[in-house]
C-alpha positions in Angstrom: -0.1 0.2 -0.2 1.5 3.5 -0.4 2.8 5.5 1.9 0.1 8.2 1.9 -2.3 5.9 3.3 -1.2 7.5 6.7 -3.2 9.8 8.3 -4.4 11.0 11.4 -7.7 10.4 10.9 -9.3 7.9 12.1 -9.3 4.2 10.0 -12.6 2.7 9.7 -12.5 0.3 6.8 -9.7 -1.5 5.5 -9.4 -3.9 2.5 -6.2 -5.7 1.9 -5.0 -7.7 -0.9 -8.4 -8.6 -1.6 -8.4 -11.4 -5.0 -11.7 -12.1 -6.6 -12.6 -14.0 -9.7 -15.2 -14.7 -11.7 -14.9 -17.9 -13.5 -11.2 -17.2 -15.5 -11.7 -13.2 -15.1 -9.7 -11.3 -12.3 -12.8 -8.8 -11.3 -9.8 -7.3 -8.2 -6.4 -8.4 -8.1 -4.5 -7.6 -5.2 -6.6 -4.7 -3.7 -5.9 -2.8 -1.0 -7.7 0.6 0.0 -8.6 2.7 2.9 -11.7 4.2 4.1 -11.6 6.5 7.0 -13.9 8.0 9.4 -16.0 11.0 8.7 -14.5 10.8 5.1 -15.9 10.1 1.4 -13.5 7.8 -0.4 -14.5 7.9 -4.3 -13.8 4.9 -6.0 -12.9 6.1 -9.5 -12.9 4.2 -12.9 -14.0 3.3 -16.3 -16.7 0.6 -16.8 -15.2 -3.2 -15.4 -12.2 -1.7 -13.0 -13.8 -3.5 -10.2 -16.0 -0.8 -8.7 -18.8 -1.8 -7.6 -17.5 -5.9 -7.1 -15.0 -3.8 -4.4 -18.7 -2.1 -2.6 -20.5 -5.6 -3.1 -17.1 -7.3 -0.8 -17.4 -4.0 1.4 -20.9 -5.1 2.1 -20.7 -8.7 2.1 -23.0 -9.3 -1.2 -19.8 -11.3 -2.6 -17.2 -13.1 -1.0 -13.5 -12.5 -1.7 -11.6 -15.2 -2.6 -8.1 -13.9 -0.9 -7.9 -11.0 1.0 -9.4 -9.3 4.9 -12.1 -6.9 5.1 -11.1 -5.5 8.4 -14.2 -2.4 9.6 -13.5 -0.7 12.8 -10.5 -3.0 13.9 -12.4 -6.5 13.1 -11.8 -8.9 10.1 -15.6 -8.9 9.2 -15.1 -11.6 5.6 -17.4 -14.1 7.3 -19.8 -11.5 8.2 -23.7 -11.5 6.6 -24.5 -8.1 5.3 -27.2 -7.5 8.2 -24.4 -7.6 10.7 -22.1 -4.9 9.5 -24.1 -1.9 9.9 -23.3 -0.6 6.5 -26.5 1.2 4.3 -26.3 0.9 0.2 -27.9 2.7 -2.4 -27.7 0.8 -5.5 -27.5 2.9 -9.2 -30.9 1.7 -9.9 -33.4 3.7 -7.3 -34.8 0.2 -5.6 -37.7 1.9 -3.6 -40.8 0.3 -3.5 -43.6 1.1 -5.7 -46.6 0.3 -3.5 -45.9 2.4 -0.7 -45.3 6.2 0.1 -42.0 8.3 0.0 -42.8 8.5 3.6 -42.7 5.3 3.6 -40.2 4.1 1.9 -37.9 6.5 3.8 -39.4 5.4 6.9 -39.1 1.5 6.3 -35.7 0.6 7.9 -36.6 2.8 11.2 -39.4 0.5 10.7 -38.3 -2.7 10.7 -35.5 -1.5 14.0 -39.2 -1.1 15.9 -38.3 2.3 16.3 -41.4 4.9 18.1 -43.6 6.1 15.7 -42.6 9.6 16.5 -39.3 9.6 16.2 -39.4 7.9 12.7 -41.6 10.9 11.7 -38.9 13.1 13.2 -36.2 11.6 11.3 -38.6 11.5 8.0 -39.2 14.9 8.3 -35.8 16.2 8.6 -34.2 13.8 6.3 -36.9 15.3 3.7 -35.8 18.8 4.8 -32.2 18.4 4.3 -32.8 16.3 0.5 -35.4 19.1 -0.5 -38.3 16.4 -0.6 -41.0 16.8 2.0 -43.6 18.0 0.2 -43.4 15.0 -1.8 -44.0 12.7 1.1 -47.4 11.8 0.3 -46.5 10.5 -2.7 -45.9 7.1 -4.4 -42.3 6.7 -6.4 -44.4 6.8 -9.7 -45.5 10.5 -9.4 -41.7 11.4 -8.5 -39.2 12.8 -11.5 -35.8 10.6 -11.5 -34.1 13.0 -10.3 -36.5 13.0 -6.6 -36.8 9.3 -7.1 -33.0 9.6 -6.4 -33.2 11.9 -4.1 -36.0 9.5 -2.0 -33.3 6.5 -2.7 -29.9 8.5 -0.6 -32.7 9.5 1.5 -33.8 5.7 2.6 -30.1 4.8 3.2 -29.1 7.9 5.1 -32.0 7.8 7.5 -30.7 4.0 8.6 -27.8 4.7 11.4 -24.9 3.3 10.2 -21.1 2.8 10.3 -20.5 3.5 6.8 -22.9 4.2 3.3 -21.7 2.6 0.3 -23.0 4.5 -2.8 -22.9 3.1 -6.0 -23.2 5.3 -8.6 -25.8 6.6 -7.3 -26.8 9.8 -9.8 -25.4 8.5 -12.6 -28.8 8.4 -15.0 -29.6 12.1 -14.1 -29.2 14.7 -16.7 -26.1 17.3 -16.1 -27.9 19.8 -14.4 -29.3 18.0 -12.1 -26.1 15.8 -11.1 -24.5 19.2 -10.3 -27.1 20.0 -7.9 -27.0 16.4 -6.2 -23.5 16.7 -6.2 -24.0 19.8 -3.7 -26.7 18.5 -1.7 -25.0 15.3 -1.1 -22.1 17.0 0.4 -23.8 19.2 2.7 -25.9 16.0 3.9 -22.5 14.0 4.6 -20.4 17.5 6.3 -23.5 17.9 7.8 -24.1 14.6 9.7 -20.4 13.7 9.5 -21.4 10.4 7.7 -18.5 7.7 6.5 -19.1 7.1 3.2 -17.5 5.0 0.0 -19.1 6.6 -3.3 -18.8 4.4 -6.4 -18.6 6.7 -9.6 -16.9 6.6 -13.4 -17.0 10.8 -13.4 -13.6 12.6 -12.4 -15.4 15.1 -11.9 -18.0 13.7 -9.4 -14.8 12.2 -7.8 -13.2 15.0 -7.2 -16.1 17.7 -6.1 -17.0 14.4 -3.3 -14.1 12.2 -2.1 -11.8 13.6 0.4 -9.6 10.8 -0.7 -9.8 9.2 -4.0 -8.6 5.8 -5.1 -8.1 4.8 -8.6 -9.1 1.1 -10.0 -8.2 -0.3 -13.6 -9.0 -3.6 -14.4 -9.1 -4.7 -10.8 -6.1 -3.1 -9.3 -5.1 0.4 -7.4 -3.6 2.6 -9.7 -3.4 5.9 -7.6 -4.4 6.0 -3.9 -4.5 9.8 -2.7 -6.6 13.4 -2.4 -8.1 15.0 -4.9 -5.1 17.6 -5.1 -2.4 14.8 -5.8 -5.2 12.8 -8.4 -4.8 16.3 -10.3 -1.7 17.5 -9.4 0.6 14.2 -10.1 -1.3 11.4 -11.9 1.0 8.2 -11.3 0.6 7.5 -15.2 -0.7 8.2 -18.2 -3.8 6.4 -17.7 -4.9 8.7 -14.7 -3.8 12.0 -16.8 -6.2 10.4 -19.5 -8.8 9.9 -16.7 -8.8 13.4 -15.3 -9.9 16.7 -16.5 -11.8 18.1 -19.2 -10.4 18.3 -22.0 -7.7 15.8 -20.4 -3.9 16.3 -20.8 -2.2 16.0 -24.1 -0.1 13.6 -23.7 2.8 13.9 -27.1 4.6 10.9 -28.0 8.4 11.8 -28.9 12.2 11.6 -27.5 14.2 14.2 -24.8 17.7 14.8 -26.5 20.9 16.6 -24.9 22.5 19.5 -26.6 24.5 22.2 -25.2 24.0 21.4 -22.3 20.6 21.8 -22.3 17.3 19.5 -22.6 15.1 19.4 -25.8 11.7 17.5 -26.2 11.1 16.6 -30.0 8.1 15.3 -32.0 8.7 15.4 -35.5 11.0 17.4 -36.1 9.5 19.9 -33.8 12.4 20.8 -31.0 11.4 22.3 -27.5 13.3 23.7 -25.0 12.2 21.9 -21.9 12.9 24.1 -18.5 15.8 21.8 -16.9 18.0 19.1 -17.9 16.1 15.6 -18.4 17.2 12.1 -18.9 17.7 11.3 -22.8 15.6 8.5 -24.4 11.6 8.0 -25.8 8.7 10.4 -23.6 6.0 11.4 -23.3 5.3 14.9 -22.9 2.2 15.7 -20.8 0.0 19.3 -20.7 -3.0 20.6 -19.7 -4.7 22.0 -22.5 -4.8 25.6 -20.5 -0.8 24.9 -20.5 -1.4 25.9 -24.5 -1.9 28.9 -26.0 -2.0 30.8 -29.1 0.6 33.2 -29.8 0.7 35.7 -32.7 3.7 35.6 -34.2 6.4 32.6 -34.4 9.4 32.7 -31.9 11.8 29.9 -31.1 9.5 28.3 -28.5 6.3 28.3 -31.0 4.9 25.6 -32.7 3.7 26.3 -36.6 0.5 24.4 -36.3 -3.3 24.6 -37.6 -6.6 24.6 -36.3 -8.3 20.8 -36.9 -11.4 21.6 -35.3 -13.1 24.1 -32.4 -15.7 23.8 -30.1 -17.5 25.8 -27.2 -16.8 24.9 -23.4 -19.4 27.5 -22.2 -18.0 30.3 -21.7 -14.7 29.3 -23.3 -13.4 27.9 -26.3 -11.3 24.7 -26.9 -9.6 24.2 -30.5 -7.8 20.9 -31.5 -4.4 21.5 -33.4 -2.2 19.4 -35.7 1.0 18.8 -34.2 2.8 16.1 -36.3 1.0 13.0 -36.4 -0.9 13.9 -33.5 -4.1 16.0 -32.6 -4.1 18.3 -28.8 -6.6 20.4 -27.4 -5.9 24.0 -26.7 -8.4 25.7 -23.8 -8.8 29.3 -24.4 -10.4 31.6 -21.9 -13.5 33.6 -23.2 -14.8 32.6 -26.7 -13.4 32.9 -29.6 -13.8 32.1 -33.6 -11.1 29.6 -35.8 -11.7 28.4 -39.1 -10.5 24.1 -39.9 -7.2 24.5 -41.4 -6.3 27.7 -39.9 -3.0 28.2 -39.1 -2.1 29.2 -35.8 1.1 29.4 -33.5 0.8 27.8 -30.1 3.2 28.0 -27.8 3.4 25.4 -24.5 3.9 26.3 -20.6 6.5 23.8 -19.5 6.7 24.5 -16.2 3.7 22.8 -15.5 3.9 19.4 -17.7 5.0 16.4 -17.3 7.1 13.7 -18.2 6.6 9.5 -18.4 8.4 7.5 -19.4 7.7 4.4 -22.4 5.5 2.8 -20.4 3.2 5.6 -19.6 4.7 6.0 -15.9 5.2 10.0 -14.2 9.3 10.5 -14.0 9.1 14.1 -13.4 7.1 17.3 -13.2 8.8 19.7 -15.2 9.6 22.5 -13.0 8.8 21.3 -9.5 12.7 20.4 -9.0 11.3 16.6 -8.6 13.2 13.8 -9.9 
């Protein structure tokens, strides 16, 4: 496990060396992760990365072939789901269609034989936090998708639990409603100091919600860290491509040394680096907002042409051809270009990344690291 998994925050959940197979398919391979009390651990990755399998193993819905699930300091591999004191929200709403919103929210408390006056108090409180108080007498069929998702969240969160498990709970909502739900969920989590493991394929959700983030790929942990670490120091090109909108440009080329200086070369183009680097084949990573359009040619600019352009809200993103590749430039404000238009671009190499030929991070230029 990575050294940066140490923290002064109390450790709540620890998965150690988890392996899980389905036939010949390895769903999880030597999975290690930590979730801490009062925090959100976001598990991020593409489809098939093993995110939902991880959540099911935590919940007790799946049994690992090897490894340990340690919860509150106790090994719980053999505990049934009902014995783990966890609450789970699935990607589908999974509401009871024949009863009202109030009854859906109250269902877990009713099963625990909580007093009716306390149930009403807790239901009204959680409904108020989620903005669904006016729908308590309705049945799920008479709610919008966003309203049903809030009921599903409320039903899970009203149950007293040591850990809340969220499996892509807002994946099917439209973009505007997802943004609103992220804010409401974060408010609710911080208000109640809930401990949560939150699964998503959306990097923006992970960055917005997670105190710490685990990135999974093909059943393995690619990186664990804070949102700042994940964004500012991606360990490899897989993470660099996953995080960002648009994601980082990754340009294959070579480092050469000449006259005591290091240069990155690609298709006859030579860029002077801000510091020395070892020679060899490399991948230069640079975020689209660290590429700029400049007027006139200079030693540190590249002549290229516009391949396409698009609006990103009030900003503009253009794609330019450099050698055999097409790369993104993100510009503040609204600009207009024509396809094939000749432009000069300049890279801010003080904030760029060097990866080796296997895609592993070597150094961040300008950080003085090796």
